[in-house]
N, C-alpha and C positions, 0 to 999 in steps of 0.2 A: 444400552445396546441400540444400534441404529435400526430404523424401520426397514423392512424388506422392500426392495424396489417393486416387487410384484403386488404388494398390498395397497389398500386404499390409505392414503395419508390424511391424517386428521390435522387440520390447519385452523389456527385462529389468526385474526387480522385486526390491526389497530391503526387508525389514521384520524386526525382531527377534522379532516375535510369530508363532509357528507358526499360530495361529488366523487371523490376518490374511492370512498368505501363502496358506493353504489357501482362504480365502474369496475373495481376489482371483483366484487361479488358477481356481477354479470359475466365477467371474463372467465371466472372459474366455475360457473354454474354447470357447464356442459362437460367438464372434465371428469371422466369416469373414475380416475384413480386419485382424485383429490376431493376431500369432503371438508367444506368450510363449516366448522362446528361452532364458531363464535366470531362476532364482529363488534368492535367498540371504538370509542373515540379518544381515549386518553390512557396514560400509563397506569394509573391506579386500576381502572377497569380491566386493562390487559392483564395485570398481575392476578386479579381475581379469576379471569377467564382461564389463565394457564393452570391455576390451582384446581379449578373445577373440571376442566375438560382434558387435562393431561395430553396436550397435542403432540404430534410428531414434529410440527414446524410452526414457527411464529413468524408472521409478516408484520413488520412494524415501521411506522413513520419514524424518521430520525428525530424530528422535533414535534412535540405535542404536549398538551397539559399533563400533569399540573405545573411542571417547571417551565414549559415552553422551550426548553433547550434540548439536550441530546438524550431524551427519555429512552429512545429505542436502543442506543448504545449502552445505557445504564442497565436496562433489562437484559440485554444480551450478555453483559459481563456477569450479572448475577446468575443467570442460567448456566453459564460456564462452570460456576461453583456448585450450584444446587442440583442441576439436572443437565449434565453435559450431553445427554443423548438427544436433547431437543435442538433441532436446527433453527437458525434465525436468518431471515431475509430482511435486510434493512433497505427501505426505500427513501431516497433523498430527492429534494427538488433541485439541488445545486451540486456542482462538482466541488466536493469538499474532501480533499485527500487526507487532511488531518483526522477527520472523523473515520475515514476508512482505515487509517493506521490504528486508531483507538480500537475499532471493532476487531481488527486482526491481531492486536498486540499479544493476546494470550493464546494465539493459534488460529490458523486459517480454516481448520477443519470444522465443517458444519456451519459456515458463515458465508453470507452473500451480501454484496453491496450493489444495488442497482439504482439507476436514475429513473425517476417517475416518467419523465417525458419520452424515455426511450423504451419503456415497457409497453410496446404498442400492440402486442398480441399475447394471447394466453400461452402460446408455445414457449416464449422466452421466460415468462414467469414460472411456468410449470417446470421447465428445465432447472431453474434455480431452486425450486422447491425440492425436486428430487435430488439435486446435488447436495444440499445441506442435510437432507434426511439420511443420505448415504455417507455422511461424514466428509464430503468433498466441499469445495468452495467455488464461488463465482463472483466476478467483479466486473463492472462495466468498463469497457476499453478506455473510455474518456477519463475514468479515475486512474487507470494505469498510466495513461499519458501524463496526467497531472503529477502523479508520484514520481515519474521519471524526470519531469521538468524540475520538480523540487530538488531531487537528488543532484541534478546537473547544476542548479544554482548553488548547492552546498559545495560542489567541486570547485566552482568558480571562486567562491569566497576563500577556499583553502589555497588555491593557486595565487590569489591576490596577496597572500602573505609572503610570497617568495620575492627575493631581490632579483635585480636584473642578472647578476652573475649566476644565481641559483637557477633562474629560468634558462640561461644559456646551457648550463650543465644538464638540466633536465631534458632539454631538447636533444642533447647528444646521447643521453641515456635512452631516449625514445628511438634513436637511430641504431641502438644496440651496441654502442661503444663501451668498452671497459673503462675503468678509472684511469688506467695508464694511457689509453688512447685519448681520453678527454684531456688529460694533463698535457700531452703533446700538442693537441689541437689548439688549446687555449693558452699555451705557454705558461703553465702553472706546475707547481710541484705535485707529485702524486698525493702527498700528505694533505696539501691544501684542497685538492679535489675530494679526498675522502671526508674532510671536515664539512665541505659544502654538501656532499651527498647525505651525510648523517643529519645535517640541518634540514635538508629537503624532506627526508623521511619523517622527521619529527613534526615538521609543519603540516605534512599531509596525513598525519596520524597513522604512520606506518613505522612505529618505533621498535618493533620486536626484532632483534638481530637474528633470531632463529627462523624468521620468515624469509626463505630464500627467494620468494616471488616478489619481494618489495620493489625491485627495479622494474619488473613487469607492470605491477600495479601503478607505480608512479608514472610510467610511460603512458599507460592507458588513460590515466586521469588527465595528463597533459594533452594527449591526442583528442580526447573527448571534448576538450575545450575549443576545438576547431582551430588550434594554432598550427601554423606551418612550421616544419622543423627549422630550428634556428631562429624563429621569430618569437614573439611574446603574445600570450592570449588576449584576444578581443581588444587590442590597441590601447590598453591601460599603461600609464606611466609607472615605472619602477625606480626605486632608489638603488 
């Protein structure tokens, strides 16, 4: 069960940097609704603190001993199984969208991912603490931007699989044309257009014939590539 927003939240915090630990401790010292009940410097100590203190929220560095890798993510994943009521705020030094995806892969509820150099005041951190304690989530906008950029790169790689003819047809799909209209425009048979359209859907991972929005999704992927109608995305050569 999530902690009540009106109650004092018990928080433990782990970071392998003494400077960060001291800074966060000072930042939270005057917060009346947050009680920092434990501070440590590595993942093993953090797990002992969690067992001893039964916190509402855990604040953890993403990388710390003993592994020096994604200790914070590992502990968050374990808590999802053993004590799902505990919220977790992960702090990272760098924009690492893959780690954010790992953190949120089993659900966004009760999880936050913040960048250390952008947690400039207690208010931002306290808001994240309350969010995860209440089963909500928080993520730094820079991480969101990085995730969107990664998704866009994935779209580009899918469009790169299309032939020149398929791109021409996809451009006309984006104009809202039917298969018959495309056939007339490109001087093709309707059957040929249908074969190209099915190939496009397969290459763009839209293979389900029951999905009536496939034409819309394909058009959006094409337009998101920044292509002009009738042109080809980002100037690459096609066969």
